[in-house]
C-alpha positions in Angstrom: 16.9 34.9 -9.3 15.7 35.7 -5.8 12.1 35.8 -7.1 12.5 32.5 -8.9 14.0 31.0 -5.8 11.1 32.2 -3.7 8.5 30.8 -6.1 10.4 27.4 -6.1 10.5 27.4 -2.3 6.8 28.2 -2.0 6.0 25.4 -4.4 8.2 22.9 -2.5 6.6 23.9 0.8 3.1 23.5 -0.6 4.1 20.0 -1.8 5.8 19.2 1.5 8.9 18.4 -0.5 12.6 18.8 0.2 15.5 19.1 -2.3 18.9 17.4 -2.4 22.0 17.1 -4.5 24.6 14.3 -4.6 28.1 15.1 -5.8 29.1 11.9 -7.7 32.8 12.8 -7.6 33.1 13.6 -3.9 30.2 11.4 -2.8 28.9 14.3 -0.7 25.1 14.6 -0.3 23.5 17.9 0.6 19.9 18.1 1.9 17.9 21.3 2.5 16.1 21.8 5.9 12.8 20.4 4.7 14.5 17.3 3.3 16.1 16.7 6.7 12.8 17.2 8.5 11.1 14.7 6.3 13.7 12.1 7.1 13.5 12.7 10.8 16.6 14.9 11.3 16.9 18.2 13.1 18.0 20.6 10.4 21.8 20.8 10.3 22.4 17.4 11.8 22.5 15.2 8.6 26.1 14.1 8.0 25.8 14.2 4.2 26.7 10.7 3.2 25.0 8.2 0.9 25.2 5.4 3.6 23.3 7.6 6.1 20.5 8.0 3.5 20.3 4.2 3.1 19.9 3.8 6.9 16.9 6.1 6.7 15.1 3.8 4.2 12.7 1.0 5.4 14.6 -2.3 5.5 12.1 -3.9 3.0 12.6 -1.0 0.5 16.2 -0.2 0.9 17.5 -2.7 -1.7 15.1 -1.4 -4.4 15.8 2.2 -3.6 19.5 1.6 -3.8 19.2 -0.3 -7.1 17.0 2.4 -8.6 19.4 5.2 -7.6 22.6 3.4 -8.8 20.9 2.4 -12.1 19.9 6.0 -12.7 23.5 7.1 -12.1 25.0 4.4 -14.3 22.6 5.0 -17.2 22.5 8.8 -16.7 18.7 8.7 -16.6 15.9 10.2 -14.5 14.1 8.3 -11.8 10.8 8.6 -10.1 9.8 6.0 -7.4 8.2 5.7 -4.0 9.7 4.1 -0.9 9.0 4.0 2.8 11.3 5.5 5.5 12.4 3.7 8.6 10.3 6.2 10.5 6.8 6.1 11.7 4.2 8.9 12.2 2.3 9.5 15.5 -0.4 7.1 14.1 2.2 4.3 13.7 2.2 4.6 9.9 5.4 4.2 8.0 6.3 7.5 6.4 6.3 7.3 2.6 8.1 9.6 0.1 8.2 10.0 -3.6 11.7 10.6 -4.9 12.5 12.2 -8.3 15.9 13.1 -9.6 18.1 13.7 -12.7 21.8 13.2 -13.3 23.6 16.4 -14.5 26.5 15.4 -16.7 29.6 17.0 -18.1 30.0 17.6 -21.8 31.8 14.2 -22.3 28.9 12.4 -20.5 30.8 11.9 -17.2 28.4 12.2 -14.3 29.0 15.2 -12.1 26.1 15.3 -9.7 22.5 14.1 -9.2 19.8 16.5 -8.1 16.2 15.9 -7.1 13.6 16.2 -4.4 11.6 14.0 -2.1 7.9 14.6 -1.4 6.2 13.4 1.8 3.2 11.4 0.4 2.3 9.6 3.6 -1.2 11.0 4.0 -2.0 10.4 0.3 -0.8 6.8 0.5 -2.8 6.3 3.7 -5.9 7.7 2.0 -5.3 5.4 -1.0 -4.9 2.4 1.2 -8.0 3.2 3.1 -9.9 3.7 -0.1 -8.6 0.4 -1.5 -9.6 -1.3 1.8 -13.1 0.1 1.4 -13.3 -1.1 -2.2 -12.1 -4.6 -1.1 -14.7 -4.7 1.7 -17.5 -3.7 -0.6 -16.3 -6.2 -3.2 -16.3 -9.0 -0.7 -19.8 -8.2 0.5 -21.2 -8.0 -3.1 -19.5 -11.3 -4.0 -21.0 -12.9 -0.9 -24.5 -12.2 -2.1 -26.1 -15.3 -3.5 -28.1 -13.5 -6.2 -26.4 -11.9 -9.2 -25.7 -8.2 -8.8 -24.5 -5.8 -11.5 -24.0 -2.2 -12.3 -24.0 -0.7 -15.8 -22.9 2.8 -17.1 -25.2 5.0 -19.1 -24.3 3.1 -22.3 -25.4 -0.1 -20.7 -21.9 -1.5 -20.3 -21.2 -3.6 -17.2 -18.8 -1.8 -14.7 -19.5 -4.3 -11.9 -20.5 -7.9 -11.8 -20.4 -10.1 -8.8 -19.4 -13.8 -8.7 -23.0 -15.0 -8.8 -23.6 -13.2 -12.1 -20.5 -14.7 -13.6 -21.6 -18.1 -12.5 -25.1 -17.9 -13.8 -23.9 -16.7 -17.2 -20.9 -19.0 -17.3 -18.7 -16.1 -18.4 -15.5 -14.8 -16.8 -15.6 -11.4 -15.2 -13.0 -9.9 -17.6 -15.3 -10.9 -20.5 -18.3 -9.1 -18.8 -16.8 -5.8 -17.6 -16.9 -3.1 -20.3 -19.4 -5.0 -22.5 -23.2 -5.1 -23.0 -23.0 -8.9 -23.5 -24.8 -8.4 -26.8 -22.4 -10.8 -28.4 -23.1 -13.5 -25.8 -26.9 -13.5 -25.6 -29.6 -14.1 -28.2 -30.7 -11.0 -30.0 -34.3 -11.1 -28.8 -33.1 -11.3 -25.1 -30.5 -8.6 -25.6 -33.0 -6.2 -27.3 -35.5 -6.7 -24.4 -32.8 -6.1 -21.7 -31.5 -3.0 -23.4 -35.0 -1.5 -23.8 -35.6 -1.8 -20.1 -32.1 -0.6 -19.2 -32.5 2.6 -21.3 -36.1 3.2 -20.0 -34.8 3.0 -16.3 -31.8 5.2 -17.1 -34.0 7.9 -18.8 -37.0 7.9 -16.4 -35.4 7.0 -13.2 -38.3 4.7 -12.4 -37.6 1.3 -10.8 -38.4 -1.7 -13.0 -39.2 -5.3 -11.8 -39.6 -7.8 -14.6 -39.9 -11.6 -15.1 -37.7 -12.5 -18.0 -35.9 -15.3 -19.8 -32.1 -15.6 -19.8 -29.8 -17.9 -21.6 -27.4 -19.0 -18.8 -24.4 -21.2 -18.5 -24.4 -24.1 -20.9 -27.2 -22.7 -23.0 -29.8 -23.4 -20.3 -32.9 -21.2 -20.5 -33.6 -19.7 -17.1 -36.6 -17.8 -15.8 -35.5 -14.8 -13.8 -36.9 -11.8 -12.0 -34.7 -8.7 -12.6 -34.9 -5.5 -10.5 -33.3 -2.4 -12.0 -32.9 1.0 -10.5 -31.1 4.2 -11.5 -28.3 5.8 -9.4 -27.0 9.3 -10.1 -23.6 10.3 -8.5 -22.5 13.8 -7.4 -21.2 14.5 -10.9 -24.5 13.7 -12.5 -23.3 10.4 -14.0 -26.1 7.9 -14.4 -25.7 4.2 -13.5 -28.0 1.2 -13.7 -28.0 -1.0 -10.6 -29.6 -4.4 -11.0 -30.2 -7.7 -9.1 -31.4 -11.0 -10.5 -33.4 -13.8 -8.8 -33.3 -17.2 -10.5 -36.9 -18.6 -10.2 -36.5 -21.4 -12.8 -37.1 -24.3 -10.3 -40.1 -22.5 -8.8 -41.7 -21.9 -12.2 -41.2 -25.6 -13.1 -42.7 -26.6 -9.8 -45.7 -24.4 -10.5 
């Protein structure tokens, strides 16, 4: 038992998690030292009441956290959710925890206690938010480019398409991503595009071609397409392409 307890403690410490129990008959809540530290208490100073826990939760999250907890008690179910604490880090970031718990019942189904743990996921959430901000920043830049820009995977399926590409094709983004557009373009055009795609993916040599493209409303456009290969750290190959619509220039010539 001591060995199992030590392994559990090491696992909890590695996860920066604290454990707790809530006696549903006496309403007493017991937190271990790590749990108290996560919530900003000096170990041994938490008074062990449900209301004290609610005061620790961020005002914007407290109602949902309270609802989730009471719903789990009422339905005798597990819960797993994230919420912010009414506590900031040194970097002025709201501390965020992930809470998981189960209700331990008597034989007749009457709740006796709830037990669970809280994991401090502030750094992970901060990293996720920074990553999302970077993605949004990149997406805004790509969509601000006047020429169509796209990225395909090694099976020639679109994984990125900017607003200009959607506009020139007259197709919504959700109908482009994950597809080759073989069902939307004439066979001769699609065959030509795929031949060049595969050649660039295999050879790694950049390709610059003047081509015909059936655009929005069935209009035949003359375009110059530039395609290059990108290989990530895992060795996955991607096709990066840009399109320049030169239809008016060709007509003028």
